[in-house]
N, CA, C and O atoms as CSV, one atom per row, in Angstrom:
chain,resi,resn,atom,element,x,y,z
A,1,MET,N,N,-76.624,-40.587,-21.986
A,1,MET,CA,C,-76.192,-39.312,-22.504
A,1,MET,C,C,-75.614,-38.490,-21.367
A,1,MET,O,O,-76.210,-38.428,-20.292
A,2,GLY,N,N,-74.479,-37.864,-21.578
A,2,GLY,CA,C,-73.834,-37.034,-20.580
A,2,GLY,C,C,-74.490,-35.677,-20.452
A,2,GLY,O,O,-75.307,-35.287,-21.286
A,3,VAL,N,N,-74.128,-34.966,-19.408
A,3,VAL,CA,C,-74.674,-33.644,-19.158
A,3,VAL,C,C,-73.537,-32.644,-19.168
A,3,VAL,O,O,-72.494,-32.875,-18.557
A,4,LEU,N,N,-73.733,-31.538,-19.857
A,4,LEU,CA,C,-72.754,-30.462,-19.902
A,4,LEU,C,C,-73.433,-29.199,-19.414
A,4,LEU,O,O,-74.501,-28.837,-19.906
A,5,THR,N,N,-72.828,-28.531,-18.457
A,5,THR,CA,C,-73.375,-27.292,-17.936
A,5,THR,C,C,-72.377,-26.172,-18.175
A,5,THR,O,O,-71.226,-26.251,-17.746
A,6,LEU,N,N,-72.824,-25.132,-18.861
A,6,LEU,CA,C,-72.003,-23.943,-19.078
A,6,LEU,C,C,-72.614,-22.815,-18.274
A,6,LEU,O,O,-73.830,-22.624,-18.296
A,7,THR,N,N,-71.799,-22.076,-17.575
A,7,THR,CA,C,-72.291,-20.968,-16.780
A,7,THR,C,C,-71.556,-19.701,-17.172
A,7,THR,O,O,-70.326,-19.659,-17.204
A,8,ALA,N,N,-72.323,-18.684,-17.468
A,8,ALA,CA,C,-71.750,-17.371,-17.751
A,8,ALA,C,C,-72.771,-16.341,-17.306
A,8,ALA,O,O,-73.965,-16.496,-17.559
A,9,GLN,N,N,-72.315,-15.308,-16.657
A,9,GLN,CA,C,-73.215,-14.253,-16.227
A,9,GLN,C,C,-72.582,-12.921,-16.563
A,9,GLN,O,O,-71.384,-12.714,-16.369
A,10,LYS,N,N,-73.395,-12.037,-17.062
A,10,LYS,CA,C,-72.916,-10.708,-17.400
A,10,LYS,C,C,-74.010,-9.715,-17.047
A,10,LYS,O,O,-75.171,-9.915,-17.405
A,11,GLU,N,N,-73.651,-8.652,-16.352
A,11,GLU,CA,C,-74.620,-7.622,-16.004
A,11,GLU,C,C,-74.499,-6.472,-16.988
A,11,GLU,O,O,-73.401,-6.005,-17.294
A,12,VAL,N,N,-75.649,-6.025,-17.478
A,12,VAL,CA,C,-75.687,-4.900,-18.408
A,12,VAL,C,C,-76.744,-3.912,-17.933
A,12,VAL,O,O,-77.704,-4.294,-17.265
A,13,SER,N,N,-76.565,-2.647,-18.279
A,13,SER,CA,C,-77.464,-1.598,-17.804
A,13,SER,C,C,-78.443,-1.148,-18.885
A,13,SER,O,O,-78.611,0.049,-19.117
A,14,VAL,N,N,-79.082,-2.102,-19.539
A,14,VAL,CA,C,-80.082,-1.789,-20.567
A,14,VAL,C,C,-81.260,-2.748,-20.414
A,14,VAL,O,O,-81.122,-3.799,-19.788
A,15,PRO,N,N,-82.421,-2.398,-20.981
A,15,PRO,CA,C,-83.587,-3.280,-20.886
A,15,PRO,C,C,-83.370,-4.616,-21.608
A,15,PRO,O,O,-82.547,-4.699,-22.520
A,16,PRO,N,N,-84.109,-5.666,-21.202
A,16,PRO,CA,C,-83.967,-6.987,-21.830
A,16,PRO,C,C,-84.122,-6.970,-23.353
A,16,PRO,O,O,-83.433,-7.720,-24.045
A,17,GLN,N,N,-85.017,-6.126,-23.888
A,17,GLN,CA,C,-85.216,-6.066,-25.337
A,17,GLN,C,C,-83.950,-5.626,-26.061
A,17,GLN,O,O,-83.653,-6.113,-27.152
A,18,VAL,N,N,-83.209,-4.712,-25.459
A,18,VAL,CA,C,-81.963,-4.232,-26.065
A,18,VAL,C,C,-80.919,-5.344,-26.049
A,18,VAL,O,O,-80.234,-5.573,-27.046
A,19,VAL,N,N,-80.799,-6.032,-24.916
A,19,VAL,CA,C,-79.841,-7.135,-24.809
A,19,VAL,C,C,-80.187,-8.224,-25.821
A,19,VAL,O,O,-79.297,-8.758,-26.482
A,20,PHE,N,N,-81.461,-8.555,-25.947
A,20,PHE,CA,C,-81.903,-9.561,-26.909
A,20,PHE,C,C,-81.485,-9.158,-28.321
A,20,PHE,O,O,-81.070,-10.004,-29.114
A,21,GLY,N,N,-81.594,-7.873,-28.632
A,21,GLY,CA,C,-81.210,-7.366,-29.950
A,21,GLY,C,C,-79.722,-7.464,-30.237
A,21,GLY,O,O,-79.319,-7.430,-31.400
A,22,LEU,N,N,-78.894,-7.586,-29.199
A,22,LEU,CA,C,-77.447,-7.713,-29.388
A,22,LEU,C,C,-77.017,-9.130,-29.751
A,22,LEU,O,O,-75.883,-9.342,-30.180
A,23,PHE,N,N,-77.920,-10.105,-29.581
A,23,PHE,CA,C,-77.551,-11.497,-29.838
A,23,PHE,C,C,-77.093,-11.672,-31.283
A,23,PHE,O,O,-77.758,-11.217,-32.214
A,24,GLY,N,N,-75.968,-12.328,-31.458
A,24,GLY,CA,C,-75.447,-12.607,-32.791
A,24,GLY,C,C,-74.460,-11.589,-33.305
A,24,GLY,O,O,-73.894,-11.765,-34.384
A,25,ALA,N,N,-74.239,-10.513,-32.542
A,25,ALA,CA,C,-73.358,-9.441,-33.007
A,25,ALA,C,C,-71.877,-9.758,-32.837
A,25,ALA,O,O,-71.033,-9.019,-33.344
A,26,GLY,N,N,-71.541,-10.840,-32.134
A,26,GLY,CA,C,-70.144,-11.252,-32.012
A,26,GLY,C,C,-69.458,-10.744,-30.767
A,26,GLY,O,O,-70.096,-10.211,-29.859
A,27,ALA,N,N,-68.155,-10.916,-30.734
A,27,ALA,CA,C,-67.325,-10.601,-29.571
A,27,ALA,C,C,-67.434,-9.138,-29.170
A,27,ALA,O,O,-67.426,-8.242,-30.014
A,28,GLY,N,N,-67.536,-8.917,-27.867
A,28,GLY,CA,C,-67.533,-7.564,-27.344
A,28,GLY,C,C,-68.826,-6.802,-27.540
A,28,GLY,O,O,-68.886,-5.611,-27.232
A,29,ALA,N,N,-69.870,-7.455,-28.047
A,29,ALA,CA,C,-71.128,-6.757,-28.314
A,29,ALA,C,C,-72.054,-6.743,-27.107
A,29,ALA,O,O,-73.167,-6.223,-27.192
A,30,GLY,N,N,-71.620,-7.299,-25.996
A,30,GLY,CA,C,-72.437,-7.289,-24.799
A,30,GLY,C,C,-73.237,-8.555,-24.594
A,30,GLY,O,O,-74.197,-8.551,-23.824
A,31,TRP,N,N,-72.877,-9.626,-25.252
A,31,TRP,CA,C,-73.609,-10.880,-25.106
A,31,TRP,C,C,-72.646,-11.990,-24.702
A,31,TRP,O,O,-71.515,-12.045,-25.185
A,32,VAL,N,N,-73.101,-12.876,-23.813
A,32,VAL,CA,C,-72.261,-13.996,-23.402
A,32,VAL,C,C,-72.095,-15.005,-24.533
A,32,VAL,O,O,-72.963,-15.120,-25.398
A,33,PHE,N,N,-71.002,-15.720,-24.527
A,33,PHE,CA,C,-70.623,-16.751,-25.492
A,33,PHE,C,C,-70.304,-16.191,-26.876
A,33,PHE,O,O,-70.185,-16.967,-27.825
A,34,ASP,N,N,-70.161,-14.881,-27.026
A,34,ASP,CA,C,-69.760,-14.267,-28.302
A,34,ASP,C,C,-70.505,-14.851,-29.500
A,34,ASP,O,O,-69.886,-15.176,-30.514
A,35,ALA,N,N,-71.806,-14.985,-29.394
A,35,ALA,CA,C,-72.613,-15.543,-30.483
A,35,ALA,C,C,-72.465,-14.696,-31.743
A,35,ALA,O,O,-72.462,-13.467,-31.689
A,36,LEU,N,N,-72.343,-15.381,-32.879
A,36,LEU,CA,C,-72.185,-14.695,-34.158
A,36,LEU,C,C,-73.124,-15.313,-35.184
A,36,LEU,O,O,-73.046,-16.508,-35.470
A,37,CYS,N,N,-74.022,-14.482,-35.741
A,37,CYS,CA,C,-74.925,-14.925,-36.805
A,37,CYS,C,C,-75.377,-13.701,-37.596
A,37,CYS,O,O,-75.282,-12.569,-37.120
A,38,ASP,N,N,-75.875,-13.944,-38.820
A,38,ASP,CA,C,-76.320,-12.846,-39.682
A,38,ASP,C,C,-77.671,-12.286,-39.255
A,38,ASP,O,O,-77.878,-11.072,-39.264
A,39,ARG,N,N,-78.589,-13.178,-38.881
A,39,ARG,CA,C,-79.934,-12.774,-38.466
A,39,ARG,C,C,-80.395,-13.710,-37.358
A,39,ARG,O,O,-79.952,-14.856,-37.286
A,40,VAL,N,N,-81.267,-13.234,-36.510
A,40,VAL,CA,C,-81.794,-14.067,-35.432
A,40,VAL,C,C,-83.177,-14.565,-35.850
A,40,VAL,O,O,-84.203,-14.080,-35.373
A,41,VAL,N,N,-83.174,-15.550,-36.758
A,41,VAL,CA,C,-84.400,-16.190,-37.238
A,41,VAL,C,C,-84.129,-17.692,-37.367
A,41,VAL,O,O,-82.986,-18.095,-37.584
A,42,PRO,N,N,-85.167,-18.521,-37.236
A,42,PRO,CA,C,-84.965,-19.966,-37.369
A,42,PRO,C,C,-84.264,-20.339,-38.675
A,42,PRO,O,O,-84.572,-19.808,-39.742
A,43,GLY,N,N,-83.310,-21.269,-38.560
A,43,GLY,CA,C,-82.565,-21.753,-39.717
A,43,GLY,C,C,-81.236,-21.062,-39.946
A,43,GLY,O,O,-80.403,-21.567,-40.698
A,44,THR,N,N,-81.020,-19.919,-39.316
A,44,THR,CA,C,-79.777,-19.169,-39.504
A,44,THR,C,C,-78.601,-19.884,-38.839
A,44,THR,O,O,-78.707,-20.347,-37.703
A,45,ALA,N,N,-77.481,-19.969,-39.558
A,45,ALA,CA,C,-76.257,-20.563,-39.003
A,45,ALA,C,C,-75.725,-19.678,-37.881
A,45,ALA,O,O,-75.848,-18.454,-37.926
A,46,ILE,N,N,-75.126,-20.327,-36.862
A,46,ILE,CA,C,-74.623,-19.596,-35.703
A,46,ILE,C,C,-73.339,-20.240,-35.187
A,46,ILE,O,O,-73.154,-21.453,-35.284
A,47,ALA,N,N,-72.464,-19.414,-34.642
A,47,ALA,CA,C,-71.239,-19.886,-33.992
A,47,ALA,C,C,-71.204,-19.285,-32.589
A,47,ALA,O,O,-71.490,-18.101,-32.407
A,48,LEU,N,N,-70.852,-20.106,-31.601
A,48,LEU,CA,C,-70.716,-19.676,-30.210
A,48,LEU,C,C,-69.333,-20.050,-29.714
A,48,LEU,O,O,-68.726,-20.995,-30.218
A,49,GLN,N,N,-68.837,-19.328,-28.742
A,49,GLN,CA,C,-67.562,-19.645,-28.101
A,49,GLN,C,C,-67.863,-20.092,-26.674
A,49,GLN,O,O,-68.268,-19.282,-25.841
A,50,ALA,N,N,-67.668,-21.379,-26.391
A,50,ALA,CA,C,-67.988,-21.929,-25.074
A,50,ALA,C,C,-66.731,-22.065,-24.216
A,50,ALA,O,O,-65.753,-22.675,-24.648
A,51,PRO,N,N,-66.748,-21.502,-23.003
A,51,PRO,CA,C,-65.594,-21.584,-22.098
A,51,PRO,C,C,-65.571,-22.915,-21.348
A,51,PRO,O,O,-65.915,-22.964,-20.167
A,52,LEU,N,N,-65.171,-23.990,-22.021
A,52,LEU,CA,C,-65.185,-25.314,-21.393
A,52,LEU,C,C,-64.030,-25.531,-20.432
A,52,LEU,O,O,-64.176,-26.262,-19.452
A,53,ASP,N,N,-62.886,-24.913,-20.691
A,53,ASP,CA,C,-61.703,-25.080,-19.847
A,53,ASP,C,C,-61.165,-23.695,-19.513
A,53,ASP,O,O,-60.677,-23.000,-20.404
A,54,PRO,N,N,-61.240,-23.272,-18.241
A,54,PRO,CA,C,-60.799,-21.926,-17.877
A,54,PRO,C,C,-59.338,-21.637,-18.221
A,54,PRO,O,O,-58.963,-20.477,-18.387
A,55,SER,N,N,-58.517,-22.669,-18.328
A,55,SER,CA,C,-57.099,-22.447,-18.615
A,55,SER,C,C,-56.787,-22.538,-20.109
A,55,SER,O,O,-55.640,-22.339,-20.510
A,56,GLY,N,N,-57.779,-22.834,-20.926
A,56,GLY,CA,C,-57.544,-22.964,-22.361
A,56,GLY,C,C,-58.459,-22.061,-23.162
A,56,GLY,O,O,-59.292,-21.347,-22.604
A,57,PRO,N,N,-58.299,-22.097,-24.471
A,57,PRO,CA,C,-59.143,-21.267,-25.328
A,57,PRO,C,C,-60.578,-21.803,-25.354
A,57,PRO,O,O,-60.797,-22.978,-25.061
A,58,PRO,N,N,-61.555,-20.962,-25.698
A,58,PRO,CA,C,-62.934,-21.442,-25.785
A,58,PRO,C,C,-63.101,-22.426,-26.945
A,58,PRO,O,O,-62.318,-22.419,-27.895
A,59,VAL,N,N,-64.121,-23.261,-26.855
A,59,VAL,CA,C,-64.436,-24.226,-27.903
A,59,VAL,C,C,-65.523,-23.624,-28.789
A,59,VAL,O,O,-66.528,-23.119,-28.288
A,60,GLU,N,N,-65.323,-23.680,-30.094
A,60,GLU,CA,C,-66.328,-23.150,-31.014
A,60,GLU,C,C,-67.447,-24.171,-31.197
A,60,GLU,O,O,-67.196,-25.335,-31.508
A,61,ILE,N,N,-68.674,-23.720,-31.002
A,61,ILE,CA,C,-69.858,-24.548,-31.206
A,61,ILE,C,C,-70.578,-24.010,-32.432
A,61,ILE,O,O,-70.889,-22.821,-32.504
A,62,LEU,N,N,-70.845,-24.886,-33.399
A,62,LEU,CA,C,-71.518,-24.497,-34.636
A,62,LEU,C,C,-72.900,-25.124,-34.688
A,62,LEU,O,O,-73.084,-26.273,-34.289
A,63,GLY,N,N,-73.862,-24.374,-35.177
A,63,GLY,CA,C,-75.216,-24.892,-35.290
A,63,GLY,C,C,-76.104,-23.923,-36.041
A,63,GLY,O,O,-75.649,-23.182,-36.912
A,64,ARG,N,N,-77.395,-23.942,-35.684
A,64,ARG,CA,C,-78.360,-23.047,-36.317
A,64,ARG,C,C,-79.422,-22.681,-35.288
A,64,ARG,O,O,-79.590,-23.363,-34.277
A,65,ILE,N,N,-80.121,-21.613,-35.557
A,65,ILE,CA,C,-81.188,-21.183,-34.663
A,65,ILE,C,C,-82.416,-22.043,-34.940
A,65,ILE,O,O,-82.865,-22.148,-36.081
A,66,GLY,N,N,-82.957,-22.662,-33.882
A,66,GLY,CA,C,-84.122,-23.530,-34.014
A,66,GLY,C,C,-85.433,-22.773,-33.913
A,66,GLY,O,O,-86.329,-22.952,-34.739
A,67,ARG,N,N,-85.544,-21.912,-32.883
A,67,ARG,CA,C,-86.752,-21.095,-32.750
A,67,ARG,C,C,-86.431,-19.856,-31.933
A,67,ARG,O,O,-85.471,-19.822,-31.164
A,68,VAL,N,N,-87.261,-18.840,-32.122
A,68,VAL,CA,C,-87.043,-17.546,-31.477
A,68,VAL,C,C,-88.372,-17.035,-30.928
A,68,VAL,O,O,-89.396,-17.091,-31.608
A,69,GLN,N,N,-88.347,-16.537,-29.693
A,69,GLN,CA,C,-89.495,-15.877,-29.079
A,69,GLN,C,C,-88.990,-14.601,-28.406
A,69,GLN,O,O,-88.696,-14.612,-27.211
A,70,PRO,N,N,-88.886,-13.497,-29.160
A,70,PRO,CA,C,-88.379,-12.254,-28.576
A,70,PRO,C,C,-89.277,-11.763,-27.451
A,70,PRO,O,O,-90.492,-11.952,-27.521
A,71,PRO,N,N,-88.737,-11.155,-26.442
A,71,PRO,CA,C,-87.326,-11.055,-26.088
A,71,PRO,C,C,-86.920,-12.079,-25.037
A,71,PRO,O,O,-86.143,-11.748,-24.141
A,72,LYS,N,N,-87.428,-13.334,-25.116
A,72,LYS,CA,C,-87.129,-14.262,-24.029
A,72,LYS,C,C,-86.498,-15.587,-24.414
A,72,LYS,O,O,-85.955,-16.254,-23.534
A,73,LEU,N,N,-86.534,-16.012,-25.669
A,73,LEU,CA,C,-86.023,-17.337,-25.999
A,73,LEU,C,C,-85.330,-17.358,-27.353
A,73,LEU,O,O,-85.860,-16.856,-28.345
A,74,ILE,N,N,-84.140,-17.944,-27.380
A,74,ILE,CA,C,-83.450,-18.291,-28.621
A,74,ILE,C,C,-83.000,-19.734,-28.434
A,74,ILE,O,O,-82.138,-20.018,-27.602
A,75,GLU,N,N,-83.582,-20.641,-29.204
A,75,GLU,CA,C,-83.209,-22.054,-29.135
A,75,GLU,C,C,-82.144,-22.319,-30.186
A,75,GLU,O,O,-82.296,-21.933,-31.345
A,76,ILE,N,N,-81.066,-22.980,-29.779
A,76,ILE,CA,C,-79.952,-23.260,-30.688
A,76,ILE,C,C,-79.811,-24.764,-30.852
A,76,ILE,O,O,-79.697,-25.499,-29.871
A,77,VAL,N,N,-79.819,-25.217,-32.104
A,77,VAL,CA,C,-79.580,-26.620,-32.433
A,77,VAL,C,C,-78.125,-26.692,-32.868
A,77,VAL,O,O,-77.762,-26.131,-33.902
A,78,HIS,N,N,-77.282,-27.377,-32.091
A,78,HIS,CA,C,-75.852,-27.385,-32.410
A,78,HIS,C,C,-75.430,-28.715,-33.016
A,78,HIS,O,O,-75.925,-29.775,-32.632
A,79,ASP,N,N,-74.502,-28.641,-33.974
A,79,ASP,CA,C,-74.035,-29.804,-34.728
A,79,ASP,C,C,-72.588,-30.167,-34.438
A,79,ASP,O,O,-72.235,-31.345,-34.490
A,80,GLN,N,N,-71.743,-29.195,-34.134
A,80,GLN,CA,C,-70.327,-29.452,-33.875
A,80,GLN,C,C,-69.908,-28.682,-32.636
A,80,GLN,O,O,-70.402,-27.569,-32.456
A,81,PRO,N,N,-69.060,-29.167,-31.790
A,81,PRO,CA,C,-68.327,-30.419,-31.878
A,81,PRO,C,C,-69.156,-31.641,-31.501
A,81,PRO,O,O,-68.650,-32.758,-31.611
A,82,TRP,N,N,-70.393,-31.486,-31.064
A,82,TRP,CA,C,-71.295,-32.605,-30.796
A,82,TRP,C,C,-72.694,-32.165,-31.189
A,82,TRP,O,O,-72.956,-30.967,-31.302
A,83,ARG,N,N,-73.597,-33.116,-31.398
A,83,ARG,CA,C,-74.974,-32.800,-31.774
A,83,ARG,C,C,-75.825,-32.639,-30.518
A,83,ARG,O,O,-75.647,-33.364,-29.539
A,84,GLY,N,N,-76.733,-31.699,-30.557
A,84,GLY,CA,C,-77.618,-31.500,-29.424
A,84,GLY,C,C,-78.483,-30.277,-29.609
A,84,GLY,O,O,-78.549,-29.695,-30.691
A,85,ARG,N,N,-79.138,-29.902,-28.544
A,85,ARG,CA,C,-80.050,-28.765,-28.592
A,85,ARG,C,C,-79.924,-28.005,-27.283
A,85,ARG,O,O,-79.980,-28.592,-26.203
A,86,THR,N,N,-79.755,-26.705,-27.387
A,86,THR,CA,C,-79.723,-25.838,-26.222
A,86,THR,C,C,-81.119,-25.253,-26.112
A,86,THR,O,O,-81.445,-24.280,-26.792
A,87,ALA,N,N,-81.937,-25.837,-25.264
A,87,ALA,CA,C,-83.336,-25.415,-25.189
A,87,ALA,C,C,-83.912,-25.764,-23.833
A,87,ALA,O,O,-83.426,-25.288,-22.808
A,88,LYS,N,N,-84.951,-26.597,-23.819
A,88,LYS,CA,C,-85.662,-26.938,-22.597
A,88,LYS,C,C,-84.685,-27.448,-21.539
A,88,LYS,O,O,-83.894,-28.356,-21.795
A,89,GLY,N,N,-84.749,-26.861,-20.369
A,89,GLY,CA,C,-83.840,-27.239,-19.302
A,89,GLY,C,C,-82.560,-26.420,-19.304
A,89,GLY,O,O,-81.746,-26.537,-18.389
A,90,THR,N,N,-82.376,-25.593,-20.323
A,90,THR,CA,C,-81.205,-24.727,-20.404
A,90,THR,C,C,-81.673,-23.302,-20.165
A,90,THR,O,O,-82.683,-22.871,-20.721
A,91,GLU,N,N,-80.951,-22.588,-19.356
A,91,GLU,CA,C,-81.354,-21.219,-19.069
A,91,GLU,C,C,-80.159,-20.305,-19.186
A,91,GLU,O,O,-79.090,-20.578,-18.640
A,92,LEU,N,N,-80.351,-19.224,-19.898
A,92,LEU,CA,C,-79.357,-18.166,-19.949
A,92,LEU,C,C,-80.011,-16.975,-19.283
A,92,LEU,O,O,-80.996,-16.437,-19.790
A,93,ARG,N,N,-79.475,-16.564,-18.162
A,93,ARG,CA,C,-80.087,-15.490,-17.400
A,93,ARG,C,C,-79.325,-14.206,-17.657
A,93,ARG,O,O,-78.106,-14.146,-17.500
A,94,VAL,N,N,-80.055,-13.188,-18.051
A,94,VAL,CA,C,-79.464,-11.871,-18.246
A,94,VAL,C,C,-80.026,-10.968,-17.161
A,94,VAL,O,O,-81.241,-10.794,-17.062
A,95,VAL,N,N,-79.156,-10.397,-16.353
A,95,VAL,CA,C,-79.566,-9.513,-15.272
A,95,VAL,C,C,-79.400,-8.082,-15.752
A,95,VAL,O,O,-78.304,-7.665,-16.126
A,96,THR,N,N,-80.498,-7.332,-15.738
A,96,THR,CA,C,-80.424,-5.939,-16.178
A,96,THR,C,C,-80.695,-5.024,-14.995
A,96,THR,O,O,-81.381,-5.407,-14.048
A,97,SER,N,N,-80.164,-3.840,-15.053
A,97,SER,CA,C,-80.438,-2.843,-14.023
A,97,SER,C,C,-80.763,-1.531,-14.706
A,97,SER,O,O,-80.186,-1.196,-15.741
A,98,SER,N,N,-81.704,-0.781,-14.112
A,98,SER,CA,C,-82.090,0.485,-14.738
A,98,SER,C,C,-81.572,1.686,-14.004
A,98,SER,O,O,-81.821,2.818,-14.419
């Protein structure tokens, strides 16, 4: 099995709980990968925009939310364009400043 590493960092000036609450709100909402979903609960469908090629458009990743532990974990089970799980061994770091 191959390994894919996506890196994105964004600094925001709000507490982690606020940033966690922005997840799923879509483009420009203050969250990396422009995640879009109706609710942040297990089973909810989700779409992400992954920057795989800096010179091209992002790739849309479709899946569902596997598990949630506010305000520290959102596990995503993705089905397209490939099957997999964004979870153990994957880290999305949000740096906040007060």
